[in-house]
Steps between C-alpha positions, in 0.01 A plus 500: 500500500199302366286802536751703292503226243120496473494871478753490222294231311182715535666829413411485124142436595475790733386758240221264401376468852520880537303539186242258616467678830461833325233342277306393811531841659364654178175302552416705807571827303263370218225421752545841657434658152182297476384650830569847369302428189204375706518812707361709207124554562261299270245787444691693241607194322143371464373839392758530235435138385120562478585804275704270279207264495259774383751608242541146373875487569468240780537181299295361335616148412593417138633850399731502205845655553516592127839320483375152406416357843218543749574745779556341847219689662418213729849534679459873488169482693651266749788732570267821512276322753769344717477648859139583487196359692630494850334660797617853567575402863738220380861592551740556208712218641219251503395600153864460363512145657186367326488749208118563418393523143189562305365314198657559156335704223176313490394532870733780596270795433214363706742428789645862459158642531424287804823608669426868420174444708678357799498120417789273626589208293583160675704206381691699243855431596784501234813420695625238245688793331704767667292772314784747549360715216248637748797720637464682170145450391308589819657850546492575124142388467397715803680808357479474126236230423532212246614723214770647705620153611518409124726799441720423806541125409591586136756753625663246723497240225674747258758608758591138590528414135727778419698436819546132405629586162743753636619274790588215261635739234730669748665162597486314172413682172216681314428206285471262796274750687266537196495121433377437858217751502385556146347157431294521817371849407430426132392142561235557765209732581709673755423845354123463538512387859488830683161595338342150508666301773713710737560192724718367219696827476585461870621151442695600191660793689634254767621259231745771375578608869621154553723549195638828616575363843677189361709700238592781739606261774702278270682809363647549841565146627370142470346512855315815426381344173348206686348748766348701217349181346354401841349839565354518166335164545362589842355833378349332195324246714391775723302700231413228252211244472686228352492648149841433333765426764700301234574829324688693774659165608652442151589868439667560843718182464602609155585859609727366765673261272545758220636761733731231649633414146572867416677542834707175501495335160514158669252244387517291823440809723211608263343163521524495874335851510211377279457192697498657840273784381255249360492332842481812724209644294244221570626450853439865594162490311407170685608640846298806449194320381521256796546784745163641402341149587695489829372848592143413425526168689649663804195721538214316313591151595732254318220226419308750291805654335660163411172401341485819279862445404450127418186567303657778290831348436341163388260691269773722336728208439257252371134568574217438263369799311290550178727458186812418711700206402707294743727377221872564546614811334143640459584829681786563245286412202205704603704813578721484185194452293323778672791740452549404144128538408385787719780739508515686161878570513597132594638428149712825487647453847592129433661601170685788662629281797617221246691757286645672791612178667639357183702809446627492849612131465679561163677806646584318816657215290712760308619685803554223744460161336273215596553555868294816479198287415538334839459864661175532312382157606567572864333842501199353309440237767255729705266488205432143592314626813208588293406155351580343848251746659232409234553135586490537878211732513315354192151579625583865587698562164206361297224684678686827495662479163381850411782640718722193581584491118733783567759246614555411129635826380683528839683173425574630148642819641740307733632273223545793263677709761722195588621470138577874488694478821715225349575722201619801706852621493682550835474855629804699432717570806475864623787699336767644715479872519705671236782722619423864423782682324618820649402809310851634499787308351736586782605178689425518870802522733595205705321602819168540320548174315560310820200642667277389220661169427299222667785254477722757693226544759487131570872442503575797698587429866264635770646799669527488878307762691 
């Protein structure tokens, strides 16, 4: 009996344990993908990258993206060179564990030439990140070169962006879908990334994939919504180099909350959906990140792995760096200032978001009274993830403001979309199918009427056979 009572008490938690189990199993699948990426031969990749060096399209550092901010060619060179430098005799499994990597734009060309002549690089492990992008970058680099990879990454980004809009629109409204994606498109250098920093295009594609999974799942059931949030977080961690995790975190939690409101029209249920989504995302992200360290530690030794982790976490949260302030709120201040001064459309995006949000709040007040403002407040809560991220990872946020500043328009997008959700009218119930009049005016006989009358069919006794 006690076992039954314990099982009854734990029954509500069973789906969460199942979800955690599936997340852990996913880590093995992700590592398997790393092995597949490392199975691609280095030689065609090196040859194509050397061609890009000669053409001047590999790097260099300091390239302008012609949209107001410097291109992130540093990260692009890191991504293009990840997986290179190992001995040809080393297994794909071993390479996936330690993840070799050549230098970035400055020293990369020399190392590429050395590798082409048979050199093997030592002490170039890069296992602190999953580097899941190598599943895409290595085969595309081998087949189509750097320019081909730019096209592929840009295509993925555009498809994911359109998919996120359609997924949110289908389960909320057109206005909400536009409000969630337009500020991020118009208020960042997103459109320049395929040609100047394809690594950011890949990251952005998985931001919107996270939104797609979250909205699509929530449209079917709360459990699938949380599963979509967790899967999106894990995949983003798999391919991203800690660029802008706060953006998919905020957008995914909002998407689940907005879809829940449109389905249920219950403030308490919506708040719970936002809260749980906001918890599931960082948990799935953290589990995936930690799993990479566990895998590395299991094969490379835990003392070395722990030291790498300790050093990097300490530096990213509060390490010293040139022009980095340790004052509280410095990360938020630097990124808000960077966005306002560097992005030419910042004023237009802010003005558009303020006007749209104000219109949404006024319309919400007219349609549902002050209680609708509570809906806007609940759905706007995920935007708080952005300043919290800036505070916790202050060092990282200040050093990489050239792309971390995208969290500012992302937060504006969530707040604006939340206000428009609050103003939305309930969806009309599907109309009952209209009865079709008979073309002839002659009334049917009793037999025909009985055969086509659903009430008669239900009421009629079943004949014995």
